[in-house]
Z-matrix of the N, CA and C atoms (Angstrom, degrees):
N
C 1 1.409
C 2 1.485 1 114.61
N 3 1.295 2 119.80 1 55.29
C 4 1.421 3 120.60 2 -178.48
C 5 1.546 4 108.67 3 -61.73
N 6 1.343 5 114.61 4 146.14
C 7 1.388 6 125.93 5 177.75
C 8 1.554 7 112.47 6 60.69
N 9 1.293 8 117.26 7 18.90
C 10 1.491 9 119.22 8 178.43
C 11 1.538 10 108.13 9 -92.71
N 12 1.338 11 112.57 10 155.35
C 13 1.436 12 118.39 11 176.94
C 14 1.543 13 109.00 12 -150.70
N 15 1.315 14 115.30 13 165.16
C 16 1.475 15 119.03 14 178.53
C 17 1.536 16 104.87 15 -130.88
N 18 1.332 17 112.98 16 133.71
C 19 1.455 18 122.64 17 174.97
C 20 1.512 19 106.79 18 -111.54
N 21 1.353 20 114.95 19 121.97
C 22 1.479 21 118.05 20 -170.41
C 23 1.538 22 106.87 21 -125.71
N 24 1.291 23 118.02 22 134.96
C 25 1.483 24 127.68 23 175.26
C 26 1.546 25 107.69 24 -112.36
N 27 1.242 26 118.71 25 116.52
C 28 1.448 27 123.44 26 -176.81
C 29 1.527 28 109.76 27 -121.76
N 30 1.318 29 115.93 28 135.58
C 31 1.493 30 125.60 29 176.66
C 32 1.518 31 104.65 30 -119.51
N 33 1.336 32 115.41 31 114.99
C 34 1.450 33 120.27 32 -178.52
C 35 1.488 34 111.75 33 -177.82
N 36 1.352 35 112.56 34 -175.75
C 37 1.460 36 121.33 35 -178.60
C 38 1.535 37 109.44 36 -88.77
N 39 1.355 38 116.64 37 176.41
C 40 1.464 39 123.54 38 178.89
C 41 1.513 40 111.91 39 -59.34
N 42 1.369 41 116.00 40 -36.08
C 43 1.459 42 121.05 41 -178.24
C 44 1.523 43 110.22 42 -62.97
N 45 1.384 44 114.93 43 -47.11
C 46 1.389 45 119.35 44 178.47
C 47 1.529 46 113.80 45 -67.19
N 48 1.341 47 116.36 46 -30.20
C 49 1.460 48 121.14 47 178.99
C 50 1.523 49 107.27 48 -65.80
N 51 1.292 50 120.34 49 -44.57
C 52 1.489 51 122.15 50 -179.03
C 53 1.459 52 111.72 51 -64.34
N 54 1.339 53 118.09 52 -42.22
C 55 1.456 54 120.46 53 -178.41
C 56 1.528 55 108.60 54 -66.63
N 57 1.340 56 117.88 55 -40.57
C 58 1.463 57 119.42 56 -176.43
C 59 1.522 58 107.53 57 -69.94
N 60 1.339 59 122.01 58 -43.27
C 61 1.411 60 123.20 59 178.16
C 62 1.458 61 113.16 60 -56.70
N 63 1.388 62 120.86 61 -39.29
C 64 1.415 63 124.47 62 -179.97
C 65 1.497 64 106.13 63 -68.29
N 66 1.274 65 123.86 64 -39.41
C 67 1.456 66 126.06 65 -176.37
C 68 1.613 67 107.92 66 -69.89
N 69 1.293 68 112.77 67 -42.63
C 70 1.491 69 118.51 68 -179.89
C 71 1.579 70 110.04 69 -62.80
N 72 1.315 71 115.98 70 -40.72
C 73 1.497 72 117.55 71 176.60
C 74 1.528 73 110.82 72 -61.19
N 75 1.327 74 116.53 73 -39.64
C 76 1.535 75 117.30 74 179.10
C 77 1.523 76 108.50 75 -66.46
N 78 1.284 77 120.50 76 -40.46
C 79 1.476 78 123.14 77 177.79
C 80 1.505 79 108.79 78 -59.04
N 81 1.280 80 117.92 79 -45.03
C 82 1.475 81 122.77 80 -178.14
C 83 1.547 82 109.19 81 -60.83
N 84 1.309 83 114.03 82 -50.32
C 85 1.489 84 119.05 83 -177.16
C 86 1.556 85 110.93 84 -61.41
N 87 1.394 86 116.33 85 -43.74
C 88 1.444 87 120.20 86 -174.80
C 89 1.497 88 113.14 87 -74.03
N 90 1.371 89 114.72 88 -40.50
C 91 1.511 90 118.08 89 -173.16
C 92 1.550 91 114.52 90 -113.79
N 93 1.366 92 117.10 91 1.19
C 94 1.445 93 117.05 92 -176.71
C 95 1.487 94 115.00 93 53.34
N 96 1.287 95 119.65 94 37.58
C 97 1.462 96 122.72 95 -179.16
C 98 1.495 97 106.87 96 -103.37
N 99 1.408 98 113.26 97 129.57
C 100 1.456 99 119.64 98 176.64
C 101 1.529 100 107.89 99 -71.59
N 102 1.377 101 116.20 100 133.53
C 103 1.416 102 119.02 101 -179.51
C 104 1.574 103 108.65 102 -129.69
N 105 1.302 104 109.52 103 132.85
C 106 1.513 105 116.79 104 176.76
C 107 1.508 106 104.67 105 -113.29
N 108 1.275 107 120.91 106 123.84
C 109 1.382 108 125.09 107 179.14
C 110 1.555 109 111.92 108 -125.62
N 111 1.317 110 112.57 109 127.95
C 112 1.480 111 118.84 110 172.52
C 113 1.553 112 109.34 111 -110.63
N 114 1.284 113 115.07 112 129.08
C 115 1.445 114 122.81 113 -179.84
C 116 1.516 115 110.01 114 -113.68
N 117 1.351 116 112.55 115 133.63
C 118 1.446 117 121.81 116 175.12
C 119 1.536 118 109.80 117 -129.32
N 120 1.275 119 112.01 118 141.10
C 121 1.558 120 114.40 119 172.10
C 122 1.580 121 106.56 120 -75.29
N 123 1.327 122 117.42 121 164.83
C 124 1.442 123 117.24 122 178.51
C 125 1.511 124 112.60 123 -61.80
N 126 1.319 125 116.20 124 -34.47
C 127 1.488 126 121.88 125 175.95
C 128 1.543 127 109.32 126 -63.06
N 129 1.284 128 118.50 127 -48.97
C 130 1.454 129 122.05 128 179.92
C 131 1.576 130 110.11 129 -61.83
N 132 1.280 131 113.91 130 -44.57
C 133 1.567 132 117.55 131 178.88
C 134 1.539 133 109.61 132 -60.75
N 135 1.298 134 119.52 133 -41.20
C 136 1.402 135 119.88 134 -179.05
C 137 1.502 136 113.79 135 -62.63
N 138 1.333 137 114.93 136 -28.27
C 139 1.475 138 119.98 137 178.98
C 140 1.580 139 113.22 138 -80.96
N 141 1.235 140 115.65 139 -24.24
C 142 1.513 141 118.46 140 -178.41
C 143 1.539 142 113.65 141 -118.34
N 144 1.265 143 120.53 142 11.17
C 145 1.445 144 120.73 143 -174.32
C 146 1.505 145 114.34 144 -63.97
N 147 1.358 146 118.65 145 -18.32
C 148 1.475 147 119.58 146 178.99
C 149 1.525 148 112.94 147 -99.91
N 150 1.266 149 114.53 148 5.81
C 151 1.470 150 122.07 149 176.41
C 152 1.531 151 110.34 150 -66.44
N 153 1.302 152 119.54 151 133.75
C 154 1.506 153 120.32 152 -178.51
C 155 1.486 154 115.29 153 -49.23
N 156 1.330 155 118.85 154 -37.85
C 157 1.463 156 119.19 155 175.12
C 158 1.459 157 115.26 156 -55.78
N 159 1.329 158 115.95 157 -51.51
C 160 1.473 159 123.16 158 179.16
C 161 1.484 160 112.59 159 -63.60
N 162 1.318 161 119.04 160 -46.67
C 163 1.502 162 121.84 161 -176.56
C 164 1.511 163 105.59 162 -66.00
N 165 1.322 164 123.73 163 -36.93
C 166 1.441 165 122.39 164 178.38
C 167 1.542 166 108.89 165 -68.89
N 168 1.292 167 122.17 166 -42.74
C 169 1.428 168 127.14 167 177.95
C 170 1.520 169 109.78 168 -58.73
N 171 1.271 170 121.88 169 -40.74
C 172 1.406 171 127.37 170 -178.03
C 173 1.557 172 110.75 171 -74.35
N 174 1.364 173 115.64 172 -37.12
C 175 1.401 174 120.63 173 179.43
C 176 1.511 175 114.12 174 -73.15
N 177 1.343 176 114.36 175 -43.32
C 178 1.479 177 119.73 176 -171.31
C 179 1.507 178 112.01 177 -100.22
N 180 1.314 179 121.12 178 -13.60
C 181 1.381 180 124.62 179 -175.46
C 182 1.560 181 111.31 180 -86.55
N 183 1.319 182 115.35 181 174.45
C 184 1.379 183 125.66 182 175.97
C 185 1.558 184 112.57 183 -107.19
N 186 1.287 185 119.42 184 119.30
C 187 1.500 186 120.10 185 175.95
C 188 1.485 187 106.38 186 -77.39
N 189 1.365 188 117.78 187 118.02
C 190 1.452 189 120.69 188 178.26
C 191 1.496 190 115.29 189 -97.25
N 192 1.363 191 118.27 190 -18.18
C 193 1.366 192 122.72 191 172.48
C 194 1.591 193 108.26 192 -160.11
N 195 1.336 194 116.69 193 136.75
C 196 1.412 195 116.03 194 -178.95
C 197 1.662 196 105.51 195 -143.29
N 198 1.243 197 110.37 196 118.29
C 199 1.513 198 116.31 197 -178.87
C 200 1.522 199 110.33 198 -76.56
N 201 1.298 200 117.60 199 -40.41
C 202 1.415 201 122.55 200 175.57
C 203 1.552 202 111.29 201 -159.89
N 204 1.287 203 114.31 202 160.25
C 205 1.538 204 117.88 203 176.40
C 206 1.485 205 108.11 204 -63.89
N 207 1.313 206 114.53 205 136.98
C 208 1.443 207 121.53 206 176.29
C 209 1.523 208 113.11 207 -122.77
């Protein structure tokens, strides 16, 4: 996957953030894929959910895991 990258938007708490960062580091080491991750708490997300960046990400992105509707 030369020149491939992943852009990830994550809404969760600090515990989830640490778990995901550890997993993303393993993916980078194993596949040499550049990963950009943005983390938001649920409170932060609620404040920015109508921002064009967020609405575009939700419309054009792929949800890979969803605990609940936010």
